[in-house]
N, C-alpha and C positions, 0 to 999 in steps of 0.2 A: 428519516431516511434509514438510519442505522437499524431501528426496530423492524422496518419493512423488509430490509435486506436479510436480517437475521431470520425472520419468520418465513421467508420465501426460499431459503436455501434448499437445494435438492440433494446434492451430493456433499457429504461432509467427510473430512479426513484429517489426519494429523498434519499440521503445517509448521513451518519454522517460526512464524509469528513476528519476526523483525528482520525480514529479508530486504536488505538495501546494500548499496555499493560498499560500505565499510565492513559489512559482514560477509563479503564474498572475497576470498583470497585465492591466490594461485601458489601452489607448492610444487617445486620441481619434481619431487618424488611421488606425491599423491595427486597432483592435478588440482582441479578447482575444488574448493572447500567452502561450505557455509558454516560460519562460526556463530556463537552466542545465540543458540535457538531458545525460543520462549515456550515452545510446545503448546500451540493454540489449536483447537479443533474448530474447523469451519470449512466453507467451500473454497475450492482452489482460487477463485477470483478475489478472495479476501487477501491472499498472501502478498499482493504487490503494492499495497497502500504505502508502505514505508519507502519503497523504491520510487514511487511517483511524486513524492513531495519534493519537487525540484523547482528552482526559480524561473524556469523558462517554459512557457506554454507549448511551444513547438516540440521541444524535447519530450515533454510529458505525453503529448499526443502520439509522437513516434513510438515511444516505449509502450504505450497502451496498444497501439496497432500491432507491434511485434509480439507482445505477450499474448494478445487475443488470437492472433493468427497461428502462431507456433504451438500454442497449448490448447487451441480449440475452445477458448473461453468466450463468453459473451462480453463484448467490448464495453457495453453500457454498465454491466455489473462490476467490471474491473474499475471503471471510472468512479462509479457511485461508492464502492467500498473505499477507494482512496480518499474521496472527499469526506465521507463519514469519519474515517480514521483521522484525518487532519483536524476536523472540528473537535473530535474527542481528545486529541492531543492538546489542543488549545485549552480545553476545559481542565484537563489534568494539570497543565502548567499553572493555571490560575489557582486551582485547589492547593497545589504545592508551594504557592508563593513565588513561582518562577516567571520569567518573562514569556508571555504567550505570542509575542510578535511573529516569530518564525512560523509557528503553527497557523496563525491567522493568515499570514501571507500565503502559506501553502494552500489553505482552504480557498482563498480568493483565486489563486491560480487554477485550482482544480474545478471550481465552479465554472470557470471559462472553458476548460476542457470539456465539461459536460454539455455546454451550450452548442 
């Protein structure tokens, strides 16, 4: 799925690369800030994978709907990128000798969102 998504990207741009709740902060003087960027190049639908790896299916579905509607993105591509990233995260954990349980659970959640 990751390879298919990568090959079929139409619009590519510079992305944050690790956009999730812990990397979005509010500062009284500067407003909302995205911190700890990774500088990834890809399609905008890729950006939200980290944000969607959440333990509740309904919350993930709601976030996908909001993201797709507000940003004019293809809902299925947002979901598919999130799933592909969750699987990739599990593989990286295994390679690094870390516990992949959280990433595996996220991929199980996201495959339910795709259904």
